[in-house]
C-alpha positions as a LaTeX table, in Angstrom:
\begin{tabular}{lrrr}
\hline
Residue & $x$ (\AA) & $y$ (\AA) & $z$ (\AA) \\
\hline
Unk1 & 76.32 & 31.93 & 108.32 \\
Unk2 & 78.11 & 29.81 & 110.90 \\
Unk3 & 78.10 & 30.47 & 114.60 \\
Unk4 & 81.81 & 31.31 & 114.62 \\
Unk5 & 81.39 & 33.80 & 111.78 \\
Unk6 & 78.57 & 35.53 & 113.63 \\
Unk7 & 80.70 & 35.59 & 116.78 \\
Unk8 & 83.55 & 37.26 & 114.87 \\
Unk9 & 81.18 & 39.86 & 113.46 \\
Unk10 & 79.67 & 40.50 & 116.89 \\
Unk11 & 83.12 & 40.97 & 118.41 \\
Unk12 & 84.12 & 43.37 & 115.63 \\
Unk13 & 80.99 & 45.42 & 116.26 \\
Unk14 & 81.63 & 45.44 & 120.01 \\
Unk15 & 85.19 & 46.64 & 119.49 \\
Unk16 & 83.89 & 49.37 & 117.19 \\
Unk17 & 81.47 & 50.56 & 119.84 \\
Unk18 & 84.22 & 50.42 & 122.47 \\
Unk19 & 86.49 & 52.49 & 120.23 \\
Unk20 & 83.82 & 55.15 & 119.85 \\
Unk21 & 83.29 & 55.24 & 123.61 \\
Unk22 & 86.99 & 55.31 & 124.50 \\
Unk23 & 88.13 & 58.50 & 126.13 \\
Unk24 & 91.85 & 57.92 & 125.56 \\
Unk25 & 93.50 & 57.77 & 122.16 \\
Unk26 & 95.54 & 54.65 & 122.98 \\
Unk27 & 92.37 & 52.81 & 124.11 \\
Unk28 & 90.67 & 53.82 & 120.88 \\
Unk29 & 93.60 & 52.54 & 118.82 \\
Unk30 & 93.66 & 49.21 & 120.65 \\
Unk31 & 89.94 & 48.75 & 120.07 \\
Unk32 & 90.21 & 49.70 & 116.40 \\
Unk33 & 93.05 & 47.19 & 115.91 \\
Unk34 & 90.99 & 44.53 & 117.63 \\
Unk35 & 88.00 & 45.42 & 115.46 \\
Unk36 & 90.12 & 45.02 & 112.32 \\
Unk37 & 91.42 & 41.64 & 113.52 \\
Unk38 & 87.92 & 40.31 & 114.29 \\
Unk39 & 86.65 & 41.58 & 110.95 \\
Unk40 & 89.54 & 39.88 & 109.15 \\
Unk41 & 88.65 & 36.59 & 110.87 \\
Unk42 & 85.01 & 36.99 & 109.86 \\
Unk43 & 85.97 & 37.80 & 106.27 \\
Unk44 & 88.24 & 34.75 & 106.14 \\
Unk45 & 85.51 & 32.49 & 107.57 \\
Unk46 & 82.98 & 33.80 & 105.03 \\
Unk47 & 85.44 & 33.31 & 102.17 \\
Unk48 & 86.25 & 29.77 & 103.36 \\
Unk49 & 82.57 & 28.83 & 103.62 \\
Unk50 & 81.83 & 30.28 & 100.19 \\
Unk51 & 84.73 & 28.37 & 98.63 \\
Unk52 & 83.69 & 25.15 & 100.41 \\
Unk53 & 80.13 & 25.51 & 99.11 \\
Unk54 & 81.43 & 26.09 & 95.59 \\
Unk55 & 83.64 & 22.98 & 95.73 \\
Unk56 & 80.79 & 20.86 & 97.11 \\
Unk57 & 78.47 & 22.01 & 94.32 \\
Unk58 & 81.17 & 21.22 & 91.78 \\
Unk59 & 81.64 & 17.72 & 93.25 \\
Unk60 & 77.89 & 17.09 & 93.13 \\
Unk61 & 77.76 & 18.18 & 89.51 \\
Unk62 & 80.64 & 15.85 & 88.61 \\
Unk63 & 79.02 & 12.98 & 90.51 \\
Unk64 & 75.70 & 13.52 & 88.72 \\
Unk65 & 77.43 & 13.72 & 85.36 \\
Unk66 & 79.38 & 10.51 & 85.98 \\
Unk67 & 76.24 & 8.78 & 87.24 \\
Unk68 & 74.44 & 9.77 & 84.04 \\
Unk69 & 77.32 & 8.44 & 81.94 \\
Unk70 & 77.31 & 5.08 & 83.74 \\
Unk71 & 73.54 & 4.74 & 83.20 \\
Unk72 & 74.00 & 5.41 & 79.50 \\
Unk73 & 76.67 & 2.69 & 79.24 \\
Unk74 & 74.46 & 0.15 & 81.02 \\
Unk75 & 71.57 & 0.52 & 78.55 \\
Unk76 & 73.70 & $-0.34$ & 75.53 \\
\hline
\end{tabular}
């Protein structure tokens, strides 16, 4: 997990704790909205990293396959 993703998750948790501790309803609502926004950023960062890893693995597989094909052509 990247540093920014962990930061987003930490901020979401902090906002959640602040919401629980808030004595006024409007403070609670602000903190809950902030928590949702931080969580959305964390979710997006996780999804982006997962997709990037998938694409990199796919590129490596294609590169290995094409390297194997070129070796086969050279031996003929």
